[in-house]
Residue frames relative to the residue before (quaternion, step in Angstrom):
aa qw qx qy qz dx dy dz
X 1.0000 0.0000 0.0000 0.0000 0.00 0.00 0.00
X 0.2142 -0.7405 0.6210 0.1418 3.58 -0.95 0.89
X 0.6714 -0.4897 0.3544 0.4288 3.48 -1.37 0.19
X 0.6039 0.5511 -0.3520 0.4556 3.59 1.12 -0.71
X 0.6694 0.4957 -0.3050 0.4618 3.65 0.95 -0.83
X 0.5972 0.5439 -0.3691 0.4596 3.57 1.17 -0.61
X 0.6801 0.4794 -0.3007 0.4661 3.65 0.89 -0.92
X 0.6011 0.5351 -0.3644 0.4686 3.58 1.10 -0.68
X 0.6611 0.5089 -0.3186 0.4500 3.60 0.92 -0.80
X 0.6415 0.5164 -0.3313 0.4604 3.58 1.05 -0.75
X 0.6389 0.5189 -0.3154 0.4722 3.54 1.09 -0.88
X 0.6337 0.5196 -0.3400 0.4614 3.62 0.90 -0.67
X 0.6509 0.4911 -0.3284 0.4768 3.65 1.05 -0.80
X 0.6449 0.5135 -0.3346 0.4567 3.63 0.90 -0.85
X 0.6632 0.5025 -0.3070 0.4620 3.63 0.88 -0.84
X 0.6407 0.5087 -0.3232 0.4758 3.56 1.02 -0.81
X 0.6459 0.5193 -0.3294 0.4524 3.54 0.94 -0.80
X 0.6588 0.5054 -0.3230 0.4541 3.59 0.87 -0.87
X 0.6521 0.5184 -0.3215 0.4503 3.61 0.90 -0.88
X 0.6588 0.5017 -0.3141 0.4643 3.58 0.91 -0.91
X 0.6871 0.4704 -0.3246 0.4487 3.65 0.78 -0.93
X 0.6669 0.4949 -0.3215 0.4549 3.69 0.97 -0.71
X 0.6335 0.5105 -0.3368 0.4740 3.53 1.08 -0.68
X 0.6493 0.5238 -0.3104 0.4557 3.53 1.05 -0.80
X 0.5809 0.5687 -0.3371 0.4749 3.53 1.21 -0.72
X 0.6956 0.4886 -0.2884 0.4407 3.53 0.84 -1.00
X 0.6717 0.4979 -0.2887 0.4665 3.51 0.96 -0.95
X 0.6553 0.5070 -0.3035 0.4705 3.63 0.96 -0.76
X 0.6259 0.5354 -0.3237 0.4656 3.56 1.08 -0.80
X 0.6664 0.4961 -0.3069 0.4643 3.58 0.91 -0.85
X 0.6508 0.5244 -0.3016 0.4588 3.53 0.99 -0.97
X 0.6915 0.4763 -0.2780 0.4666 3.60 0.87 -0.99
X 0.6279 0.5303 -0.3383 0.4584 3.50 1.08 -0.60
X 0.6513 0.4908 -0.3217 0.4811 3.51 1.07 -0.65
X 0.7032 0.4725 -0.2803 0.4513 3.60 0.90 -0.86
X 0.7075 0.4214 -0.2553 0.5066 3.61 1.12 -0.59
X 0.4056 -0.7389 0.4486 0.2972 3.62 1.33 0.03
X 0.8161 -0.3222 0.1522 0.4551 3.51 0.73 1.09
X 0.4757 0.6701 -0.4549 0.3433 3.62 1.18 0.27
X 0.2424 -0.8242 0.4981 0.1178 3.56 -0.10 1.35
X 0.5849 0.5766 -0.3766 0.4285 3.59 1.12 -0.66
X 0.7164 0.4438 -0.2707 0.4654 3.60 0.64 -1.13
X 0.6580 0.5024 -0.3390 0.4469 3.58 0.89 -0.84
X 0.6406 0.5289 -0.3263 0.4511 3.60 1.01 -0.77
X 0.6595 0.5044 -0.3123 0.4616 3.56 0.96 -0.87
X 0.6586 0.5532 -0.3087 0.4061 3.60 1.06 -0.74
X 0.7128 0.4265 -0.2694 0.4872 3.62 1.09 -0.44
X 0.3952 0.7546 -0.4741 0.2229 3.57 1.18 -0.06
X 0.6411 0.5193 -0.3709 0.4263 3.68 0.86 -0.77
X 0.6736 0.4802 -0.3038 0.4726 3.62 0.85 -0.94
X 0.6467 0.5271 -0.3330 0.4395 3.57 0.96 -0.76
X 0.6565 0.5027 -0.3111 0.4685 3.59 0.94 -0.88
X 0.6353 0.5123 -0.3295 0.4747 3.66 0.93 -0.83
X 0.6429 0.5185 -0.3308 0.4566 3.59 1.00 -0.80
X 0.6460 0.5216 -0.3062 0.4656 3.58 0.97 -0.87
X 0.6317 0.5363 -0.3114 0.4651 3.59 1.01 -0.88
X 0.6767 0.4742 -0.2884 0.4837 3.57 0.82 -0.94
X 0.6601 0.4891 -0.3186 0.4728 3.64 0.97 -0.79
X 0.6394 0.5101 -0.3320 0.4697 3.56 0.97 -0.68
X 0.6488 0.4948 -0.3285 0.4756 3.64 0.90 -0.77
X 0.6296 0.5276 -0.3331 0.4630 3.62 1.03 -0.78
X 0.6733 0.5060 -0.2913 0.4536 3.59 0.94 -0.96
X 0.6602 0.5286 -0.2993 0.4417 3.58 0.91 -0.94
X 0.6979 0.4737 -0.2593 0.4703 3.53 0.96 -0.99
X 0.6290 0.5408 -0.3412 0.4421 3.56 1.08 -0.72
X 0.6636 0.4891 -0.3045 0.4772 3.52 0.97 -0.82
X 0.6938 0.4698 -0.2963 0.4584 3.67 0.88 -0.82
X 0.5469 0.6442 -0.3973 0.3578 3.58 1.11 -0.52
X 0.6176 0.5522 -0.3704 0.4201 3.60 1.12 -0.58
X 0.6227 0.5368 -0.3597 0.4413 3.68 1.18 -0.18
X 0.5046 0.6919 -0.4072 0.3177 3.51 1.32 -0.28
X 0.2960 -0.7242 0.6002 0.1667 3.57 -1.05 0.95
X 0.3062 -0.8122 0.4745 0.1462 3.57 -0.08 1.35
X 0.0140 -0.7525 0.6580 0.0249 3.56 -1.23 0.64
X 0.2039 -0.8063 0.5480 0.0894 3.51 -0.90 0.97
X 0.3570 0.7422 -0.4913 0.2834 3.61 1.33 0.24
X 0.0192 0.7605 -0.6483 0.0330 3.49 -1.03 0.98
X 0.1601 0.7457 -0.6416 0.0820 3.45 -1.25 0.68
X 0.5637 -0.5965 0.4459 0.3573 3.55 -1.25 0.45
X 0.2015 0.7757 -0.5767 0.1581 3.52 -0.76 0.98
X 0.2415 -0.7666 0.5798 0.1335 3.57 -1.31 0.11
X 0.6127 -0.5470 0.4049 0.4018 3.61 -1.11 0.47
X 0.6587 0.5079 -0.3056 0.4635 3.56 1.24 -0.46
X 0.7084 0.4896 -0.2544 0.4401 3.50 1.23 -0.32
X 0.6314 0.4980 -0.3076 0.5087 3.51 1.41 0.08
X 0.3897 -0.7130 0.5351 0.2309 3.55 -1.33 0.48
X 0.7855 0.1205 -0.0980 0.5991 3.57 1.24 -0.23
X 0.0624 -0.7929 0.6053 -0.0325 3.57 -0.86 1.09
X 0.2661 -0.6999 0.6430 0.1606 3.48 -1.21 0.82
X 0.2285 -0.8076 0.5380 0.0779 3.61 -0.71 1.12
X 0.0901 -0.7664 0.6359 -0.0117 3.50 -0.81 1.26
X 0.3458 -0.7293 0.5666 0.1655 3.51 -1.17 0.88
X 0.2073 -0.7682 0.5953 0.1121 3.58 -0.81 0.99
X 0.4883 -0.6659 0.4586 0.3284 3.64 -0.66 0.91
X 0.2083 0.7691 -0.5504 0.2494 3.48 -0.65 1.29
X 0.6080 -0.5604 0.3892 0.4059 3.60 -1.07 0.50
X 0.7781 0.1252 -0.0655 0.6121 3.59 1.02 -0.77
X 0.7827 -0.3830 0.2332 0.4317 3.53 -1.35 0.18
X 0.1259 0.7576 -0.6342 0.0897 3.58 -0.89 0.95
X 0.0264 -0.8205 0.5705 -0.0258 3.56 -0.33 1.26
X 0.1762 -0.7490 0.6304 0.1024 3.46 -1.19 0.70
X 0.1884 -0.8233 0.5260 0.0996 3.56 -0.82 0.97
X 0.0588 -0.7989 0.5980 0.0253 3.61 -0.89 0.96
X 0.4295 -0.6647 0.5316 0.3017 3.56 -1.15 0.58
X 0.6924 -0.4871 0.3331 0.4151 3.61 -1.27 0.28
X 0.7084 0.4165 -0.2909 0.4900 3.63 1.10 -0.44
X 0.6578 -0.5872 0.2839 0.3766 3.56 1.20 0.54
X 0.5042 0.6497 -0.4351 0.3665 3.59 1.17 0.26
X 0.4285 -0.6852 0.5245 0.2680 3.61 -0.92 0.96
X 0.2139 -0.8167 0.5305 0.0758 3.64 -0.72 1.15
X 0.7456 -0.3302 0.2463 0.5239 3.62 1.07 -0.51
X 0.3270 -0.7430 0.5483 0.2009 3.54 -1.26 -0.26
X 0.2024 -0.7156 0.6468 0.1694 3.46 -1.41 0.20
X 0.1582 0.8194 -0.5232 0.1726 3.58 -0.34 1.18
X 0.5874 -0.5529 0.4601 0.3710 3.58 -1.34 0.45
X 0.4772 -0.6729 0.4857 0.2890 3.57 -1.05 0.92
X 0.6217 0.5206 -0.3665 0.4561 3.67 1.13 -0.53
X 0.1159 0.7733 -0.6189 0.0743 3.50 -1.05 0.75
X 0.3394 0.6936 -0.5747 0.2711 3.53 -0.34 1.26
X 0.6879 -0.5253 0.3477 0.3605 3.48 -1.35 0.51
X 0.5864 0.5970 -0.3535 0.4182 3.68 1.13 -0.55
X 0.6235 0.5632 -0.3441 0.4192 3.51 1.05 -0.64
X 0.6145 0.5362 -0.3366 0.4707 3.60 1.24 -0.40
X 0.6709 0.5117 -0.2609 0.4690 3.53 1.28 -0.59
X 0.6574 0.4853 -0.3055 0.4889 3.59 1.02 -0.90
X 0.5328 -0.6259 0.4619 0.3332 3.67 -0.91 0.82
X 0.5545 -0.6459 0.4306 0.2998 3.49 -1.04 0.91
X 0.5680 0.5922 -0.3601 0.4438 3.60 1.18 -0.61
X 0.6856 0.4820 -0.2760 0.4705 3.57 1.03 -0.79
X 0.6179 0.5731 -0.3319 0.4238 3.52 1.06 -0.83
X 0.6198 0.5716 -0.3239 0.4293 3.59 1.13 -0.83
X 0.6960 0.4641 -0.2930 0.4630 3.65 1.16 -0.45
X 0.6214 0.5471 -0.3310 0.4527 3.55 1.25 -0.01
X 0.6050 -0.5495 0.4101 0.4049 3.63 -1.08 0.65
X 0.0354 -0.8148 0.5787 0.0041 3.55 -0.96 0.80
X 0.1754 -0.7490 0.6259 0.1284 3.61 -1.27 0.40
X 0.1321 -0.7904 0.5971 0.0356 3.58 -0.75 1.07
X 0.1548 -0.7758 0.6009 0.1146 3.57 -1.06 0.72
X 0.2106 -0.7427 0.6220 0.1310 3.57 -1.03 0.91
X 0.0207 -0.8339 0.5490 -0.0525 3.57 -0.47 1.20
X 0.4825 -0.6274 0.5061 0.3427 3.62 -1.23 0.41
X 0.7026 -0.4988 0.3036 0.4067 3.52 -1.34 0.01
X 0.6495 0.4444 -0.3562 0.5037 3.56 1.24 0.41
X 0.6013 -0.6286 0.3117 0.3823 3.50 1.40 0.36
X 0.4469 0.6792 -0.4450 0.3754 3.59 1.31 0.28
X 0.4250 -0.7099 0.4928 0.2695 3.61 -0.73 0.85
X 0.1064 -0.8033 0.5839 0.0496 3.60 -0.98 0.88
X 0.7775 -0.0071 -0.0067 0.6287 3.55 1.35 -0.22
X 0.1422 -0.7723 0.6133 0.0848 3.52 -1.31 0.44
X 0.1272 -0.7885 0.5993 0.0546 3.59 -1.06 0.73
X 0.1457 -0.7911 0.5927 0.0388 3.49 -0.72 1.18
X 0.1617 -0.8180 0.5518 0.0163 3.57 -0.45 1.36
X 0.3200 -0.7212 0.5721 0.2240 3.59 -0.80 0.91
X 0.7159 -0.4633 0.3071 0.4225 3.52 -1.37 0.31
X 0.7192 0.4240 -0.3318 0.4391 3.56 -1.21 0.61
X 0.5825 -0.5965 0.4205 0.3579 3.61 -1.15 0.62
X 0.7756 0.3105 -0.1808 0.5190 3.58 1.00 -0.69
X 0.3112 0.7682 -0.5034 0.2442 3.57 1.09 0.58
X 0.5985 -0.5821 0.4096 0.3677 3.57 -1.13 0.53
X 0.2720 -0.7586 0.5795 0.1212 3.58 -1.23 0.62
X 0.2128 -0.7543 0.6056 0.1375 3.62 -0.72 0.94
X 0.2016 -0.7905 0.5727 0.0806 3.47 -0.71 1.24
X 0.0205 -0.8098 0.5851 -0.0368 3.56 -0.77 1.10
X 0.4571 -0.6613 0.5195 0.2895 3.49 -1.26 0.54
X 0.7786 -0.3684 0.2336 0.4512 3.54 -1.31 -0.12
X 0.6740 0.4574 -0.2592 0.5190 3.59 1.27 -0.55
X 0.4914 -0.6873 0.4090 0.3447 3.61 1.28 0.19
X 0.4005 0.6763 -0.4964 0.3685 3.53 1.15 0.69
X 0.4169 -0.7198 0.4932 0.2546 3.59 -0.69 1.07
X 0.1458 -0.7934 0.5891 0.0482 3.59 -0.95 0.98
X 0.8022 -0.1061 0.0951 0.5798 3.56 1.29 -0.19
X 0.2628 -0.7481 0.5877 0.1607 3.54 -1.32 0.37
X 0.2676 -0.7714 0.5615 0.1341 3.53 -0.60 1.19
X 0.0276 0.7784 -0.6255 0.0461 3.60 -1.00 0.96
X 0.2879 -0.7727 0.5497 0.1338 3.50 -0.86 1.09
X 0.0521 -0.7680 0.6382 -0.0137 3.57 -1.03 0.97
X 0.7943 -0.2009 0.0696 0.5691 3.52 -0.05 1.30
X 0.7709 -0.2752 0.2053 0.5365 3.59 -0.63 -1.07
X 0.6287 0.4689 -0.3203 0.5313 3.64 1.30 0.00
X 0.0314 -0.8139 0.5801 -0.0105 3.58 -0.71 1.09
X 0.1166 -0.8118 0.5695 0.0554 3.53 -1.03 0.58
X 0.3262 -0.7096 0.6008 0.1705 3.55 -1.40 0.44
X 0.1913 -0.8066 0.5574 0.0448 3.52 -0.61 1.20
X 0.4270 -0.6638 0.5508 0.2713 3.55 -1.24 0.59
X 0.7399 -0.4345 0.2690 0.4375 3.56 -1.25 -0.08
X 0.6613 0.4834 -0.2895 0.4951 3.57 1.37 -0.22
X 0.5417 -0.6502 0.3606 0.3922 3.57 1.34 0.07
X 0.4726 0.6518 -0.4558 0.3795 3.55 1.27 0.31
X 0.4224 -0.7000 0.5191 0.2491 3.53 -0.91 0.94
X 0.1489 -0.7995 0.5799 0.0488 3.60 -0.72 1.14
X 0.8159 0.0763 -0.0251 0.5726 3.59 0.96 -0.71
X 0.0607 -0.7955 0.6029 0.0085 3.52 -1.20 0.62
X 0.0564 -0.8064 0.5887 -0.0084 3.49 -1.14 0.66
X 0.1908 -0.7694 0.6021 0.0956 3.58 -1.18 0.49
X 0.3640 -0.6927 0.5861 0.2103 3.49 -1.11 0.91
X 0.2600 -0.7877 0.5435 0.1288 3.55 -0.67 1.13
X 0.7399 -0.1931 0.1104 0.6349 3.57 1.10 -0.65
X 0.7632 -0.3677 0.2267 0.4805 3.59 -1.28 0.00
X 0.8536 0.0785 -0.0940 0.5063 3.60 -0.85 1.06
X 0.7085 0.3945 -0.2958 0.5048 3.56 1.12 0.39
X 0.1638 0.7722 -0.5857 0.1840 3.49 -0.77 1.24
X 0.2153 -0.7550 0.6049 0.1330 3.55 -1.34 0.34
X 0.1701 -0.7816 0.5955 0.0744 3.64 -0.95 0.82
X 0.0310 -0.8012 0.5965 -0.0349 3.57 -0.84 1.05
X 0.5472 -0.5331 0.5150 0.3888 3.53 -1.38 0.25
X 0.5492 -0.6832 0.3986 0.2696 3.53 -0.92 1.02
X 0.7119 0.4779 -0.2496 0.4500 3.54 1.02 -0.84
X 0.8208 0.2452 -0.1127 0.5034 3.56 0.60 -1.11
X 0.3862 -0.7622 0.4395 0.2769 3.58 1.39 -0.15
X 0.3391 0.7456 -0.5014 0.2789 3.52 1.20 0.59
X 0.3149 -0.7535 0.5389 0.2065 3.66 -0.60 1.00
X 0.0513 -0.8092 0.5850 0.0186 3.53 -1.03 0.84
X 0.7770 0.1775 -0.1175 0.5924 3.60 1.23 -0.19
X 0.0864 0.7910 -0.6030 0.0570 3.60 -0.93 0.79
X 0.1592 -0.7771 0.6071 0.0463 3.55 -0.94 1.01
X 0.0836 0.7951 -0.5984 0.0521 3.60 -0.81 0.98
X 0.1375 -0.7637 0.6228 0.1000 3.53 -1.27 0.39
X 0.6481 0.5449 -0.3773 0.3751 3.53 -1.22 0.31
X 0.7372 0.2365 -0.1919 0.6031 3.57 1.35 0.09
X 0.1685 -0.7676 0.6138 0.0754 3.46 -1.30 0.68
X 0.4342 -0.7000 0.4915 0.2826 3.65 -0.65 1.06
X 0.6130 -0.5848 0.3945 0.3559 3.60 -1.06 0.73
X 0.6850 0.5025 -0.3168 0.4217 3.55 0.83 -0.89
X 0.7208 0.4152 -0.2613 0.4896 3.65 1.16 -0.37
X 0.4707 0.6823 -0.4610 0.3168 3.56 1.18 -0.05
X 0.7167 0.3877 -0.3017 0.4950 3.56 -0.93 0.88
X 0.6701 0.4677 -0.3071 0.4878 3.57 1.09 -0.55
X 0.7835 0.2395 -0.1336 0.5576 3.64 1.07 -0.59
X 0.4530 -0.7257 0.4562 0.2452 3.62 -0.93 0.89
X 0.7188 0.4147 -0.2089 0.5174 3.60 1.18 -0.70
X 0.3088 -0.7808 0.5240 0.1428 3.57 -0.38 1.27
X 0.6891 0.4844 -0.2594 0.4724 3.58 1.24 -0.41
X 0.4207 0.7268 -0.4781 0.2574 3.60 1.17 0.07
X 0.5725 -0.6299 0.3994 0.3404 3.59 -0.97 0.88
X 0.1142 -0.7753 0.6151 0.0872 3.55 -1.09 0.63
X 0.1801 -0.7950 0.5745 0.0745 3.60 -0.64 1.18
X 0.0748 -0.8086 0.5833 -0.0174 3.54 -0.74 1.14
X 0.1578 -0.7808 0.5974 0.0922 3.54 -0.93 0.93
X 0.1625 -0.7811 0.5994 0.0648 3.56 -1.16 0.81
X 0.8123 -0.2144 0.0873 0.5353 3.61 -0.35 1.27
X 0.3223 0.7458 -0.5076 0.2869 3.53 0.84 1.02
X 0.4175 -0.6861 0.5374 0.2571 3.51 -1.10 0.78
X 0.6706 -0.4802 0.3261 0.4618 3.65 -1.17 0.18
X 0.6464 0.5042 -0.3382 0.4621 3.65 0.92 -0.75
X 0.6296 0.5291 -0.3437 0.4533 3.60 0.98 -0.76
X 0.6190 0.5228 -0.3311 0.4837 3.59 1.11 -0.81
X 0.6335 0.5243 -0.3475 0.4506 3.58 0.87 -0.85
X 0.6590 0.5100 -0.2996 0.4647 3.58 1.02 -0.80
X 0.6343 0.5319 -0.3314 0.4528 3.52 1.04 -0.69
X 0.6297 0.5377 -0.3169 0.4625 3.57 1.13 -0.69
X 0.5674 0.5662 -0.3930 0.4506 3.62 1.17 -0.41
X 0.6346 0.5095 -0.3419 0.4700 3.59 1.08 -0.60
X 0.5832 0.5428 -0.3601 0.4853 3.62 1.19 -0.55
X 0.6458 0.5163 -0.3471 0.4425 3.58 0.89 -0.85
X 0.7522 0.4072 -0.2620 0.4470 3.59 0.84 -0.81
X 0.7343 0.4385 -0.2454 0.4565 3.55 0.81 -1.04
X 0.7445 0.4141 -0.2342 0.4684 3.69 0.99 -0.61
X 0.4919 0.6905 -0.4280 0.3131 3.57 1.18 -0.22
X 0.6955 0.4600 -0.2746 0.4789 3.59 1.19 -0.50
X 0.4765 0.6735 -0.4391 0.3559 3.54 1.29 0.07
X 0.5825 -0.5797 0.4227 0.3821 3.53 -1.23 0.35
X 0.1482 0.7839 -0.5807 0.1625 3.48 -0.59 1.30
């Protein structure tokens, strides 16, 4: 997947949303017209929510379509993984639950983090309710091979079991107000992190406070400008991090970014 293909996919989703909402508006209008025996005012008021949602999706489609012309295309492809990079640009794919796509600074798709569940009913159930249900997220490379798995217990602040590609647990993430920690099998806190503001956090070793992962938004490195349309997209940077430490950092993405607009 290239960056251009990612934006094409987002455009397709926005267009599909707009079509569905406008069709729902038409169907509801006809049904209400029948039930109210020709009362156009009541029928028109009843479809306002669907009509507004359709306009919002159509507006997002139009804005992104116009901005896509500014994109500096890159066709470079190589095999890589979120665990094999030191800096990742995070894109949100429209989805009922968290679905992150990771790109390198030179525009190469590195992999994704997404919910293992995928069915049509998830698009119908309100996202706020889905967050309170148990979830499983897969971290995969750019060929779709799993490199980590995250098992989230019910509730927005539920604990997260962090597992490697072989589903061996390497730690348990637990949130405590704004300071979160990752415990080992003996319940000893090994890592801790703090959310500074939306889509921004830092993860450090608990004992020596050495930072090894940091996520920031609101700035775009000069070498990556032109490749991404959103200058505020989160950027995840690793500093001398092992593969397991990177897996642990992605558990903070699961918790802190699940409430973002996706």
